[in-house]
N, C-alpha and C positions, 0 to 999 in steps of 0.2 A: 829581731828587735829586742827581745828579752835579754839576750847576751850583750847586745850593743849598749843598752841602757843600764846593765849591770843590776838588774832588779833582784832583790832578795826573794820576793814571792810574786809569782805571776799566775793568774787564773785565766782559764779559757772556758768559755761557756758556749752552748749550742753547737757542740761538735757533732760530727757525723761518723765518729769512729766506730768500728765493730771488729769483730774477729774473722770476718769474711775475707779480709786481704791484709797484707802486711804493711799497715800503716807505720810510717817512720815518725815516731812521736818522741824520741829521746833527744835531750839537749845536753851538751857536755857541761858538766859542773852542777847539774841540777838533779834532784830526785823528782820523779813523777808520781802522783797519785791520781788515778784515773777511774771514772765511772762512766760507762756507756749506757745509753738508753736501751732498756730491754724491750723487745717485741717491735720496735719501729726505729726508723732512722731519725737523727736530729735530737737535740735536747741533752747530749752528754756534757760532762764537765771534766776538766783537767787542771790539776794544781801542781805547779813547778815550784820547788823550793830548794835554795842553795844548799849544796852538800855540806857546807861549813856549819849549818844548823842542825841540832838534834831533832829528828822527827821520828814519830811513831805511827804506823798504820794499824788502823783498827778494823778487823773484819766484822761485818754485820750479816745477819741472816738474810737480809734483802740485798741482793747483789746490784740492784739497778740504782740509777741516779735519784730516784724518788726517796730513798732513805735519807738523802742529804737536805730534802726539802723541809721547811719548817712554815707552818701556818700560824697566822695570828687569829685567835678565836674570840677574844674579849672585845666588846664595843666600848668606845669611850663613853663619857658620861653624856646623858641626853637631857635636853630641856622639856619639862612638861608644859601643860597649858598655862600653869601659873608663873612660868619663868623660872622655876627651881630646877637645879641639877639633880638628876637621878643617877645613882651609882650602882645600886643592887640590880643584879641580873634579872631577877623576877620583876622588878618595877620597870626596868627598860623594856622587857618583853611586853608588859602591859601597855605602856605608852606607845610603842610601835604597833601593837595590835590595834589599838584604839585609832591610831591615825589611819592605818590601812583600811579598817572598816569604815571610816568616815569618808574615804574617797568614793566608795560605791554607793550609789543611790538606787533603791528599788522603786521609787515613786515615778515611774516613767511608763507610758503606754505607747503602743504602736499605732501610728496613723496610717491605716491601710490605704486611705484616699491619696496619700502622697507617693505611693509606690509607682514608679515609672511604668507605663503601659507595656513597653517592650519586655519588662521582666515578668509581668503578669502573663502575657501571651506566651512566653516560653516555658510556663509551668507544665510539667508532665507528671503523671501519676507514678508512684513508686511501685513497681511490679513485684509483689511477694516479699517474704522475709529474706533478709540477708543470709547467705549460706557461708558459714565460717569453716573452711576446710582445714583438716589436720596439717596438710602440707604447707598451707599459707601460714599457719601458726609457727610450725617448725622453721620456716625460712626467716620469719621476723625474729625468732629467738636466736638464731645463729648469727643475726646481724647486730645484736646487742653489743654495745661498747662495755667491755669488762672493766674499763677504768672509771666508769661513772658510779655515783653513790647509790646506795640502796635507800628504800623508803623506810617508814616506821615498822613494816611488817618483818624487817631484817632479812629479807630475801635479796641477795646480792645479784647483779646482773651477770657476774662470771658464773655463778651457780646455774642460773637459768640457761645461760648459753652452753655450758658443758652437758646439762642434762636435757637438751632440746629434744632429742629423739624419745626420751622417756616421758616427758611432761606435755608433749605437744598434743597428744590425743585428749587426755583429760582436761586440758585448758580449752581446747576446741569446743568440748561439750558444755563447759561452764560459760564460755563466751556466747555460744548459740543460745543457750537458755536464758542468759542475761538479756540478749537482744530481744527474745520472744516475749519475756514477761516484763521488760522495762525495769528490772530490779538491779541494783548495783550493791555488790558486797561492801560491807561496812569497811574492811581493811582497805579498799580502793579509795575511799573517800578521806582517809587520814592523810596527813602531810607534815613533814618536818619543815618549817618555814625559816629560812635564813634571810636576814635583811642585808642587802647589798648597797653599799654607798655609791651614789651616782655622781654627784657634784655638789659643790658648795660646802657650808659648814657641816662637820660631822656631828655637831650637837643638835642640829635641827632634824627631827624625825621625818620631816617632808623631804629630805634629801635622800631617802632610802627607798628602795623598791624590794618587794618580797619575791623571793624565789623559793618555790615549793618542791621538795623532794618527795614523790609519791611512789606507790607500789609499782614494781616493775611489771608484774602481771596485768595490773590495771592500765598501765600506759600502753601495753599491747593491744588491749581492747580499744582503747582511744584511737589507735591507728587504724583499726577496722572501721570505726564510726567515721573518722574523718575521711578515709578513702571512699566510703559509700556516699557521704554527703558531697564530697567534692566531685565525684563522678556524676551524680545526679545534677549538680549545678552546670557542670560543663556540657553534658548531653542536652539539657534543657535550656541552654544559654541563659542561665540565671545569673551570670557574671558578665558585666559589660566588657567589651574588647578593650576599653580604655584603661582597665584596671591592671596595674602591673604588680602591686604589692601582694605578697602571700600567694603567689601563683607559680607553679612549677615551670621552669623555662623562662621565666621573666624576672626582671630585676630593676634597679635604679638605671642601669646602663640602657636597657631596652626602652624604659620610659623616657630618658632623656633623647634617644635617637628619634622616637616618635614626636616628641615635643619640638625638637629643632627642625625636623622635616616640616612640620606645620608652620613654624615661625618663618622659615626661609621661603616657602611658597607665598605666604602672605605678604613678606616684605618685597619679594620679587614682583608681586602683583601690584605694588604700590599702596598697600593697605596698612593702616596703623595697627600695632600689636599691643595689647594690654594683658598684663599678667597679674593674677592675684594668688598670693600664697596664703594658705590657711594651715594652722597647726592647732590641733585640739589637745588641750592639756590633759594628760593621763587618759587618752582616748581608750586605750585597751582595757584599763582598770574600771572605766565608768560605763561600760557597755551594759545595758539593762538585759537581764536574763529573760524578762517577760517579752521583750522586744524580739529577741533571738528565737524564743519559742513560737512567737506569732509569725515570724518570717518562715520558720520551718514548716508550720502549718499551711502557710500560704503556698509553699513549694511542694504541697501534697505530702509532706512527711508528718504522719499521724500515728496514733496508737502508741505502741511500746517504745518507739525511739524517743518521742517527745516526753513520754511519761518517765522514761529512764534518765533523760537529761534534766527534767524539771524537778523530779524528786530525788534524783541520784547525785550526780556530780554537781549540779547547779545549786542543789538545796544545801550543799556543804561547800568545801569539805570541813570536817572538824580538824582544826590545825593544832599541831603540837609545835613548841619551841625548844 
């Protein structure tokens, strides 16, 4: 098609080329500049330029296609509460931070009387402290995505992954002690916060959501806490069978299958079907920390875990921009 249209310049993206086989990539009358994705398939680029044009190929230290990517780091001007445009980066950070903080409200309490009886009956005691083994830490470290960004502590995931055998033991000791005492290292509570535009006018701070880049060792500890709480909820039937979101092995598809199965049975029985859809605005950002801690206490999670969550991660993090 490139030759038929007699294109001067043609670019192909998302190629799957590599050096494992003899790909036929040449085109008569064209010079090719090619960069393949390193480490995995897909995402390569190729540039075809007619030989009648003078071209120069520049070698870079990074051989992968990532060296051709360019990111946009500056935000556009933002509107403050008075309706004035803010252009300075520091002022824009303050405007966004004020909005993100305003979304969350701490003035909420947990109404234990409203807890469904089946969830209360399913409560079981947590038997003993969590044992964080060296082999489990090593396994999580070796599964780190080396392409992810690092946190404010400057420890890159690739470094942690390559040094998994060396740092697994000391980290397991730190994690276990943190679990027993309920103390969280200060570095784990720091975060580089990046505002990501969702939709609507880019000048409106309300159209951004915060994404936090936190410490890699801290995120490993979070995995152990998540695993322990999830296992406790599953074993004690603390999650209703009707919940499909945020559960392993379930998704929107499984939810829709269950929903349609119920609807079809009711329709076949000659019964009317009514559906009510609810969407909570900024539901995840407005979850009360005190309610979460009360729920954990009701689930027999007491002591160091709730202390660590209450005074550690939930008390912060202290955020950087």
